[in-house]
C-alpha positions in Angstrom: -29.0 23.0 -24.5 -25.8 21.2 -23.4 -22.7 21.2 -22.3 -19.6 19.6 -22.8 -17.0 18.7 -19.9 -14.1 15.9 -20.1 -13.8 13.5 -17.4 -10.2 13.1 -15.7 -8.6 10.8 -14.1 -5.5 11.2 -11.5 -3.3 8.1 -11.3 -1.8 6.7 -7.8 0.2 4.1 -6.9 -2.4 2.0 -5.4 -5.4 4.3 -7.3 -7.2 6.3 -9.2 -9.6 8.7 -9.2 -11.9 9.8 -11.8 -13.9 12.9 -12.1 -16.2 14.8 -13.5 -16.4 18.6 -13.3 -20.0 20.6 -12.8 -19.5 24.0 -15.7 -20.9 26.4 -12.8 -23.9 27.7 -15.5 -25.5 24.2 -15.1 -24.6 24.3 -11.1 -26.8 27.8 -11.0 -29.4 26.6 -12.9 -29.9 23.9 -10.7 -29.7 25.6 -7.6 -27.5 23.0 -5.6 -25.8 24.4 -2.6 -22.5 23.6 -1.5 -21.7 20.1 0.6 -25.2 19.1 -1.2 -24.8 15.8 -1.8 -26.3 14.0 -5.3 -26.3 10.3 -6.6 -25.5 8.8 -10.1 -27.6 6.0 -11.5 -26.3 3.9 -14.8 -29.8 3.9 -17.3 -27.4 2.6 -20.2 -23.8 2.7 -20.8 -24.7 6.5 -23.3 -26.7 7.2 -20.3 -25.9 8.9 -16.6 -28.3 10.6 -14.0 -26.9 12.5 -11.4 -30.4 12.6 -8.6 -30.9 14.7 -6.2 -31.2 13.0 -3.1 -33.1 16.1 -1.2 -36.0 18.0 -2.2 -35.8 21.6 -3.4 -36.2 23.9 -0.3 -40.2 25.3 -0.2 -38.2 29.1 -0.9 -36.1 27.6 -3.4 -39.8 26.3 -5.1 -41.3 29.7 -3.9 -39.1 32.1 -6.3 -39.0 29.2 -9.1 -42.5 29.4 -9.5 -42.8 33.4 -9.0 -43.2 35.4 -12.2 
């Protein structure tokens, strides 16, 4: 299942900032933490990959695998 989102641009006098919002359902499913650092990887002009920098904690991994 995919989620669509719009890319936003904020232009200022001397700069511009691009934003992509992460839908709440995606953030919750991925169990992101507030302030967590991620890395963007450009695979090609049609695919941008968001990679988690640190591994999930052992507790989170355990909860994901329990029935």
